[in-house]
Structures are given as structure tokens and as C-alpha cells.
N, C-alpha and C positions, 0 to 999 in steps of 0.2 A: 481471179485476176490474171490478165494476160501480160506476158512480158514480150517486149519487142526486142528482137535481136538486131544488132547492128554489126555490120562488117567492120572489123578493126582495120584502121589504116596505119601504115608506118609513118613515123615522124619524117618530115622531109630532111634529106641530107643537107646539112649546112657545110658548105666547103670551108676549109680552113683558109684564113687570109694568107695571101702569098707574101713571102718575106722579101724585103728589099735586099739589095746586095749588101748594104751596110748591116742589116739585121743578121744576114747569113754570116757575115764576117765576125760580128760580135759574139754570136752563139758559138761559132766554131772556135774562137779564141777562149771562150769559157770552157769548152771541152778540152782544149789543149792545156789550159791552166790546171785542170783537175786530173787529166788522164794521160798527159805526155809521159813517155818513158823517161827514166833518168838519163840525162845527157843531151836531150833534145833542146836545141836552141832555135827559137822562132821569133820572127818580127814582121812588122808591116812597114813599108816605106810609104809615107803619106805624100804621094805625088799628085793626087787628085785635088779637086776643089776649085773654087773660083778665086782667081787672084787678079789684081790689077796688073797692068803692063810692066810697071817698074819691078814689082815683086817677081813676076814671071821671068823677066830678063835676069834679075839677080840670081834666082834659083838655077836657071839654065847655065849661067856663068859659073856656078858652084858645082855643076856636074849632075844636076837633076835631069833625068832622061825619061821619055815617055815609054810606056809599055812594060814597066817592071811588074811582075806578078803581085797580086794582092797579099800573098803570104809567102815568105821565104823561110825555110827550115834547114838546119844543118844537123846531121846526125851520123855518127860513126864515119866521119870523113866524106860524107856525101851531101851535096847541095840539092834541095828540092824546091820547086817553085809551083805554087798553086794559084791559079787565076780563078776567081769566084764570079759566077754569073747567076742571074735568076734563070728560071726555066726557059724564058724567052730571050735571054741575053745573047749577044754575039761578040766575038773577039774583034777588036779594032786592028787595023793593019799594023800599027806600032806594037801591039801586044804579040802578034804573030811573029814579027821580025825579032823582037827581044827574046821571045821563047826560043826561036831558032838559034840565036847567038849563044844563049845559055846551054842549049842542048849540044851544040858543037863543042863546048868546053866540058861536057860530061854531066851536066846537071840533069836531074830527072824532073820532068814537068808534066802538068796536067791542067785541064780546065774542068771545073765542076759546075754543073748546072743544078743548083739547089743544095740545101744543107745535107740531105741524105747522101747524095753523091759525093760531097766533100768528105764526109765522115768515112765512107767506104774507101776513098782514095787514101786517106791518112792511115786507116787500118791496114790497107794493102801495102803501104810503104813501111809499116812496122813502127811508126812513131807514136801510136796510141796504144794503151792497154785496152782490151775489150771491155765492154760494159760489165760483163759477168766478173771479170778479174778485178775491175775497179770496185764493184760491190763487195767482193770477197776481201779485198784489202781494207776497205772502209770498215767492214765488220770486225776484222782482226784488230785494226787500230782502236775501234770502240771498245773491244774486249780488254785490250791492254790498258786503256785509260780507266776503265771501271776497276780493274785490279789495283791500279796505282792509287786511285782516288778513294 
């Protein structure tokens, strides 16, 4: 009996779906919820979205301004602002102007293009514990729960 040999082919690489800006933000907030260092205060100001003219006017009268970064953080007396974009996203002129105004007052600002870049920025700012430290803390908490239980 003769066996035919076939050349093995690699499975085609399937690209991961690109995250939307909203998905990047939600995932980043999940990381912050679990990995933010003690004392980090963070929030999102919901300035976006579609609104009718009357609501838009009311919000503007109440002080809503365009260009606020997607995520604001306060840690150890320092204000941080992180604008989130997809890999192909671009800053709007109002965002550039608002970031410049915050920077003039001493805020530290960045624009992240994608989730990985956003996580690197937050780690660089020192507001997140590293993944390895998070895993070690989780293991320690698990051990203490087992001992108590």
C-alpha cells in the first residue's frame, strides 16, 4: 500500500475584530475596576451621543463643553486625562483645544490608539498594578479565604 504525502498548510490567520471606541473604554474601565491602585479616582464625563436641540442647549447652559477626555483620573494630587481612539481614530479640534487647556493647568494628558496602548499609558502613569502583581494579590486573597473558610 502506498501512502500519499501531502504538504501541511497552516491555518489562515483570522484577524481579531477591531474594537470600537466604546468597547475599548468599557474594557479599560474593567481593568481599572480590578487593577487600579488604592486612592485612584476615575470617571467618564458622558458628553457624547445624539441629542435633540433643546437638550443640547440645556446641557451647554449647564456647563457641558466639547473635547473633555474620555477618561479622567485623579491620583496623588495629579489630574490625568486619557482620550481613547481606535487605531484609525483622530482627535477633533475641540479635543486638542481642551487638552491644551488642561495641560496648561498641569494635567497630564495622552491619547491612546487602541486598548493595548491605553493600558501601557495607565501603567506608565502608575495608576494600575501590573498584571503579575494583580495575579499575586488575587492568589494571596484566595489563600486567605481558603484559610478562613
